C-alpha positions as CSV (number, residue, x, y, z in Angstrom):
1,M,-20.4,191.7,-108.8
2,I,-22.0,188.8,-106.9
3,L,-23.5,187.6,-110.2
4,Q,-20.1,187.8,-111.9
5,T,-18.5,185.8,-109.1
6,A,-21.3,183.1,-109.4
7,R,-20.8,183.0,-113.2
8,S,-17.0,182.5,-112.9
9,L,-17.5,179.8,-110.2
10,E,-19.9,178.1,-112.6
11,Q,-17.2,178.4,-115.4
12,S,-14.5,176.7,-113.3
13,A,-16.9,174.0,-112.1
14,V,-17.9,173.3,-115.8
15,Q,-14.3,173.3,-116.7
16,A,-13.4,170.7,-114.1
17,T,-16.4,168.6,-115.3
18,Q,-15.3,168.9,-118.9
19,L,-11.8,167.6,-118.0
20,G,-13.3,164.6,-116.3
21,R,-15.6,163.8,-119.2
22,R,-12.8,164.1,-121.8
23,E,-10.5,161.9,-119.7
24,M,-13.2,159.3,-119.3
25,L,-13.8,159.4,-123.1
26,E,-10.1,158.9,-123.9
27,E,-9.8,156.1,-121.4
28,V,-12.7,154.2,-122.9
29,C,-11.5,154.8,-126.4
30,R,-8.0,153.5,-125.5
31,S,-9.4,150.3,-123.9
32,H,-12.1,149.5,-126.4
33,T,-10.8,150.5,-129.8
34,R,-8.0,148.3,-131.2
35,K,-7.2,150.0,-134.5
36,R,-7.6,153.6,-135.4
37,R,-9.0,154.1,-138.9
38,V,-9.0,157.1,-141.2
39,L,-12.0,159.3,-141.2
40,T,-14.0,159.5,-144.5
41,P,-16.2,162.4,-145.7
42,E,-19.2,160.1,-145.0
43,D,-18.1,160.1,-141.3
44,L,-18.3,163.9,-141.2
45,R,-21.9,164.6,-142.3
46,H,-23.0,165.4,-138.8
47,L,-20.3,168.0,-138.1
48,V,-21.7,171.5,-138.7
49,V,-19.1,174.1,-139.6
50,D,-19.1,177.8,-138.5
51,D,-16.0,179.2,-140.4
52,E,-16.5,182.7,-139.1
53,H,-16.1,181.7,-135.4
54,G,-14.0,178.6,-135.9
55,L,-16.6,176.1,-134.6
56,L,-17.4,172.4,-135.3
57,Y,-20.6,171.0,-133.8
58,C,-21.5,167.4,-134.1
59,Y,-25.3,167.2,-133.9
60,V,-27.1,164.3,-132.3
61,P,-30.8,164.1,-132.9
62,K,-32.9,164.2,-129.7
63,V,-30.2,166.1,-127.9
64,A,-31.3,169.7,-128.3
65,C,-29.9,169.7,-131.9
66,T,-32.7,171.9,-133.3
67,N,-31.8,174.7,-130.9
68,W,-28.1,174.3,-131.5
69,K,-28.7,174.5,-135.3
70,R,-30.8,177.6,-134.7
71,V,-27.9,179.2,-132.7
72,L,-25.4,178.3,-135.5
73,M,-27.8,179.8,-138.1
74,V,-27.7,183.0,-136.2
75,L,-23.9,182.9,-136.0
76,T,-23.4,182.0,-139.7
77,G,-26.3,184.0,-141.1
78,K,-24.5,187.3,-141.6
79,G,-27.2,189.2,-139.8
80,R,-30.1,187.4,-141.5
81,Y,-31.2,185.9,-138.1
82,H,-31.0,187.5,-134.7
83,E,-33.1,185.3,-132.4
84,P,-32.7,181.5,-132.4
85,L,-36.3,180.8,-131.5
86,A,-37.6,183.0,-134.3
87,I,-36.2,180.4,-136.7
88,P,-38.9,177.7,-137.4
89,A,-37.8,174.2,-136.3
90,N,-38.2,172.7,-139.8
91,E,-36.0,175.5,-141.3
92,A,-33.2,174.6,-138.9
93,H,-33.1,171.1,-140.4
94,V,-33.2,172.1,-144.1
95,P,-30.0,170.7,-145.8
96,G,-27.9,173.5,-147.1
97,N,-28.8,176.1,-144.4
98,L,-25.7,175.0,-142.6
99,R,-22.5,173.6,-144.0
100,T,-21.1,170.3,-142.9
101,L,-17.5,169.2,-142.8
102,S,-18.1,166.5,-145.4
103,E,-18.4,169.3,-148.0
104,Y,-14.8,170.4,-147.7
105,S,-11.6,169.0,-149.3
106,A,-9.3,166.7,-147.3
107,A,-6.8,169.6,-146.6
108,E,-9.6,171.9,-145.5
109,I,-11.1,169.2,-143.3
110,N,-7.8,168.5,-141.6
111,R,-7.2,172.2,-141.0
112,R,-10.6,172.7,-139.4
113,L,-10.2,169.5,-137.2
114,R,-6.9,170.8,-136.0
115,S,-7.8,174.4,-135.2
116,Y,-11.5,174.8,-134.6
117,L,-13.4,174.4,-131.3
118,K,-15.1,171.1,-131.5
119,F,-18.1,170.2,-129.4
120,I,-20.8,167.6,-129.1
121,F,-23.9,167.2,-126.9
122,V,-25.0,163.7,-125.6
123,R,-27.8,162.2,-123.6
124,E,-28.5,159.1,-121.5
125,P,-28.8,156.6,-124.4
126,F,-32.2,155.0,-123.4
127,E,-33.8,158.3,-122.7
128,R,-32.7,159.4,-126.1
129,L,-34.1,156.2,-127.6
130,V,-37.5,156.5,-125.9
131,S,-37.6,160.2,-126.9
132,A,-37.0,159.1,-130.6
133,Y,-39.7,156.4,-130.4
134,R,-42.2,158.8,-128.9
135,N,-41.5,161.5,-131.4
136,K,-41.3,159.4,-134.5
137,F,-43.9,156.7,-133.9
138,T,-46.5,158.1,-131.5
139,R,-47.2,161.5,-133.1
140,S,-49.9,161.4,-135.8
141,Y,-48.1,164.1,-137.9
142,N,-45.0,161.9,-138.5
143,T,-46.5,160.1,-141.4
144,A,-43.2,159.9,-143.4
145,F,-41.6,157.9,-140.5
146,H,-44.7,155.7,-140.2
147,K,-44.6,154.9,-143.9
148,R,-40.8,154.5,-144.2
149,Y,-40.1,152.6,-141.0
150,G,-43.4,151.7,-139.3
151,T,-44.8,149.6,-142.1
152,K,-41.5,147.7,-142.3
153,I,-41.4,147.1,-138.5
154,I,-45.0,145.8,-138.5
155,R,-44.5,143.6,-141.5
156,R,-41.4,142.0,-139.9
157,H,-42.2,141.9,-136.2
158,R,-46.0,141.6,-135.8
159,L,-47.9,138.3,-135.9
160,D,-51.0,138.6,-138.0
161,P,-51.0,142.4,-138.6
162,K,-54.1,144.2,-139.7
163,R,-54.2,145.5,-143.2
164,G,-54.6,149.2,-142.1
165,S,-51.5,148.8,-139.9
166,L,-49.5,147.4,-142.8
167,E,-50.5,150.3,-145.0
168,R,-50.1,153.1,-142.5
169,G,-47.5,151.9,-140.1
170,D,-48.8,154.3,-137.5
171,D,-49.2,152.0,-134.5
172,V,-45.8,150.5,-133.8
173,S,-45.3,149.5,-130.2
174,F,-42.1,150.2,-128.3
175,E,-41.6,146.4,-128.0
176,E,-41.8,146.1,-131.8
177,F,-39.3,149.0,-132.2
178,V,-36.9,147.2,-129.9
179,Y,-37.2,143.9,-132.0
180,Y,-36.5,145.9,-135.1
181,L,-33.3,147.5,-133.5
182,V,-31.8,144.3,-132.3
183,D,-32.7,142.3,-135.4
184,P,-29.3,141.7,-137.3
185,R,-31.2,142.1,-140.6
186,T,-32.0,145.7,-139.8
187,Q,-28.4,147.0,-140.0
188,Q,-27.5,144.5,-142.8
189,K,-30.0,146.1,-145.0
190,E,-29.3,149.8,-144.2
191,P,-27.7,152.0,-141.6
192,F,-29.8,153.0,-138.6
193,N,-31.7,156.2,-139.0
194,E,-29.9,159.2,-137.3
195,H,-32.6,159.5,-134.6
196,W,-31.6,156.1,-133.1
197,E,-28.1,155.6,-134.4
198,R,-25.5,155.4,-131.6
199,V,-23.7,158.7,-130.9
200,H,-20.3,157.0,-131.4
201,S,-21.4,156.1,-134.9
202,L,-22.6,159.6,-135.7
203,C,-19.8,161.6,-134.2
204,H,-16.8,159.3,-133.9
205,P,-15.5,160.5,-130.6
206,C,-12.6,158.1,-130.6
207,L,-11.3,159.6,-133.9
208,I,-12.2,163.2,-133.4
209,H,-10.9,164.9,-130.3
210,Y,-13.9,167.0,-129.0
211,D,-12.9,170.0,-126.8
212,I,-16.3,170.0,-125.1
213,V,-18.6,167.2,-124.3
214,G,-21.9,168.7,-123.3
215,K,-24.7,166.7,-121.8
216,Y,-28.5,167.1,-122.1
217,E,-28.7,166.7,-118.3
218,T,-26.5,169.9,-117.9
219,L,-27.6,171.6,-121.1
220,A,-28.0,175.2,-119.9
221,E,-24.5,175.5,-118.2
222,D,-22.7,173.5,-120.9
223,S,-24.2,175.7,-123.6
224,R,-23.3,178.9,-121.8
225,Y,-19.7,177.5,-121.5
226,V,-19.5,176.7,-125.3
227,L,-20.7,180.1,-126.3
228,K,-18.3,181.8,-123.8
229,L,-15.4,179.8,-125.0
230,A,-16.2,180.6,-128.6
231,G,-16.3,184.3,-127.7
232,V,-19.9,184.7,-129.0
233,D,-21.8,184.8,-125.7
234,S,-22.6,188.5,-126.3
235,E,-24.0,187.8,-129.8
236,V,-26.4,184.9,-129.1
237,H,-27.9,183.0,-126.2
238,F,-28.8,179.4,-126.1
239,P,-32.6,179.1,-125.9
240,T,-33.9,177.7,-122.6
241,S,-36.7,175.2,-123.1
242,A,-39.9,175.1,-121.1
243,K,-40.8,171.7,-122.5
244,T,-42.9,169.7,-120.0
245,T,-43.2,166.6,-122.4
246,R,-39.5,165.8,-122.5
247,T,-38.5,162.2,-121.9
248,T,-37.2,161.4,-118.4
249,G,-35.6,158.4,-116.8
250,D,-39.0,157.6,-115.1
251,M,-40.7,157.7,-118.4
252,A,-38.1,155.4,-120.0
253,A,-38.5,153.0,-117.1
254,K,-42.2,152.7,-118.0
255,F,-41.4,151.9,-121.6
256,F,-38.9,149.2,-120.7
257,R,-41.4,147.5,-118.3
258,D,-42.8,145.3,-121.1
259,I,-39.5,144.4,-122.6
260,S,-38.2,141.0,-121.6
261,P,-34.8,140.7,-119.8
262,F,-33.5,138.9,-122.9
263,Y,-34.3,141.8,-125.2
264,Q,-33.3,144.4,-122.6
265,K,-29.8,142.8,-122.6
266,K,-29.6,142.7,-126.4
267,L,-30.6,146.4,-126.6
268,F,-28.1,147.4,-123.9
269,N,-25.3,145.6,-125.7
270,L,-26.2,147.6,-128.9
271,Y,-25.9,150.9,-127.0
272,R,-23.2,149.8,-124.6
273,M,-20.4,152.0,-126.1
274,D,-22.5,155.1,-125.7
275,F,-23.1,154.3,-122.0
276,L,-19.4,153.7,-121.5
277,L,-17.9,156.6,-123.5
278,F,-20.1,159.2,-121.9
279,N,-20.1,157.7,-118.4
280,Y,-23.8,156.8,-118.1
281,S,-24.6,154.1,-115.5
282,T,-26.7,151.1,-116.4
283,P,-30.3,152.1,-115.7
284,A,-31.6,150.6,-112.5
285,Y,-34.9,149.5,-114.1
286,L,-33.1,147.1,-116.4
287,K,-33.4,143.4,-115.6
288,L,-30.1,142.2,-117.1
289,M,-29.6,138.5,-116.6
């Protein structure tokens, strides 16, 4: 009984938090977006669909999306999967294992947007960015990223690069990564990779009315709340992570130490909407002029 009371208290606390987050989101959308545009199928590639339980989840890389995809594979797998963590991480990201909203017709898209439970999970923007850098550029196994992005970053942003670096692209510094992000040529040539694309560009929170805005900082209770609201909390549990290598604010501060105030400001402006929409304060370690 005591556990049940604690659980229902948590539920109402999460409910109140959710209300605050949604109100904040709507307020920022109202004051920062001048013209509403129409969603295109391209905008909906990150929205995962669970037709059986009426769920739409917009996945944001580096915000527990592997575990959320695993949970949705359990829910949509018709008994094929039972335990999220038994699903290999790479399998969770195989295109085709989960359907996305972009695959449906306009009428089917509108019906789902109107009636399904829509949720998103977000994270402090610079912690997410440092996490993406650490994962994609400092791990020796990520050779595809080194080749695809690392070589390009080194060629464009390193004075007098060594031949091995130009070929392998495996020693990009965080400073070079920042130069690449704020360089106007980067986005002129191609969209940002999803691992460092802004959440508002991936999930369009001013065009899609999310019922739940979960945060990485309150992942366990927000995830429990989503599953309870969806009526599937007896079918599946969100995996708790015992990761000790996760990127924290202190870690992000270390990475930003070598970035000049000029480039800190440029980068902050690039991610400013994510800070505002999801009510993250400007990091204290930034030296904004």
